[in-house]
C-alpha positions as YAML, in Angstrom:
chain: A
units: angstrom
residues:
- id: 1
  name: UNK
  ca: [0.00, 0.00, 0.00]
- id: 2
  name: UNK
  ca: [1.38, 3.44, -0.89]
- id: 3
  name: UNK
  ca: [1.53, 6.31, 1.60]
- id: 4
  name: UNK
  ca: [-1.53, 8.07, 0.12]
- id: 5
  name: UNK
  ca: [-3.66, 5.00, 0.67]
- id: 6
  name: UNK
  ca: [-2.30, 4.63, 4.23]
- id: 7
  name: UNK
  ca: [-3.08, 8.30, 5.01]
- id: 8
  name: UNK
  ca: [-6.57, 7.96, 3.53]
- id: 9
  name: UNK
  ca: [-7.34, 4.87, 5.61]
- id: 10
  name: UNK
  ca: [-6.09, 6.48, 8.84]
- id: 11
  name: UNK
  ca: [-8.14, 9.64, 8.22]
- id: 12
  name: UNK
  ca: [-11.22, 7.58, 7.30]
- id: 13
  name: UNK
  ca: [-11.12, 5.96, 10.77]
- id: 14
  name: UNK
  ca: [-11.72, 9.42, 12.28]
- id: 15
  name: UNK
  ca: [-14.59, 10.31, 9.95]
- id: 16
  name: UNK
  ca: [-17.94, 9.83, 11.68]
- id: 17
  name: UNK
  ca: [-19.88, 13.14, 11.74]
- id: 18
  name: UNK
  ca: [-21.83, 13.53, 14.97]
- id: 19
  name: UNK
  ca: [-23.71, 16.11, 17.00]
- id: 20
  name: UNK
  ca: [-21.99, 16.38, 20.37]
- id: 21
  name: UNK
  ca: [-24.75, 18.73, 21.56]
- id: 22
  name: UNK
  ca: [-27.38, 20.91, 19.85]
- id: 23
  name: UNK
  ca: [-24.65, 23.54, 19.30]
- id: 24
  name: UNK
  ca: [-21.50, 21.43, 18.78]
- id: 25
  name: UNK
  ca: [-20.64, 18.93, 16.07]
- id: 26
  name: UNK
  ca: [-17.47, 17.01, 15.34]
- id: 27
  name: UNK
  ca: [-15.62, 14.54, 13.13]
- id: 28
  name: UNK
  ca: [-16.96, 15.99, 9.85]
- id: 29
  name: UNK
  ca: [-13.51, 17.22, 8.72]
- id: 30
  name: UNK
  ca: [-10.53, 14.92, 9.31]
- id: 31
  name: UNK
  ca: [-6.90, 14.64, 8.29]
- id: 32
  name: UNK
  ca: [-3.85, 12.39, 8.45]
- id: 33
  name: UNK
  ca: [-0.27, 13.64, 8.17]
- id: 34
  name: UNK
  ca: [3.02, 11.79, 7.87]
- id: 35
  name: UNK
  ca: [5.98, 13.09, 9.88]
- id: 36
  name: UNK
  ca: [9.60, 12.99, 8.70]
- id: 37
  name: UNK
  ca: [10.20, 9.81, 10.71]
- id: 38
  name: UNK
  ca: [7.24, 8.08, 9.02]
- id: 39
  name: UNK
  ca: [4.76, 8.29, 11.90]
- id: 40
  name: UNK
  ca: [1.17, 9.09, 10.93]
- id: 41
  name: UNK
  ca: [-0.81, 11.58, 13.00]
- id: 42
  name: UNK
  ca: [-4.56, 12.13, 12.68]
- id: 43
  name: UNK
  ca: [-6.92, 14.89, 13.69]
- id: 44
  name: UNK
  ca: [-10.52, 16.02, 13.39]
- id: 45
  name: UNK
  ca: [-12.53, 19.23, 13.54]
- id: 46
  name: UNK
  ca: [-14.89, 20.31, 16.33]
- id: 47
  name: UNK
  ca: [-17.20, 23.23, 15.57]
- id: 48
  name: UNK
  ca: [-19.53, 25.14, 17.85]
- id: 49
  name: UNK
  ca: [-21.57, 28.32, 18.03]
- id: 50
  name: UNK
  ca: [-19.97, 31.27, 19.80]
- id: 51
  name: UNK
  ca: [-21.48, 32.45, 23.01]
- id: 52
  name: UNK
  ca: [-21.16, 35.44, 25.29]
- id: 53
  name: UNK
  ca: [-22.02, 35.28, 28.98]
- id: 54
  name: UNK
  ca: [-23.73, 38.30, 30.50]
- id: 55
  name: UNK
  ca: [-25.99, 38.72, 33.53]
- id: 56
  name: UNK
  ca: [-25.85, 34.99, 34.20]
- id: 57
  name: UNK
  ca: [-27.45, 34.20, 30.83]
- id: 58
  name: UNK
  ca: [-25.83, 32.88, 27.68]
- id: 59
  name: UNK
  ca: [-26.44, 34.98, 24.61]
- id: 60
  name: UNK
  ca: [-25.69, 33.29, 21.30]
- id: 61
  name: UNK
  ca: [-24.32, 35.35, 18.44]
- id: 62
  name: UNK
  ca: [-24.73, 34.09, 14.90]
...
């Protein structure tokens, strides 16, 4: 298997889009990178809405 196939397979393991909460979702963007020593590192994206706390209430800004 070439390195591109190995990177694809490692990244694919991380890909499982999910809602963590009504305002947060994760694992919809993933990546795999090869270091100089040949180790493969993976990562994924977590996205959420921004919030501002004021007067003890959370105010969402979109």
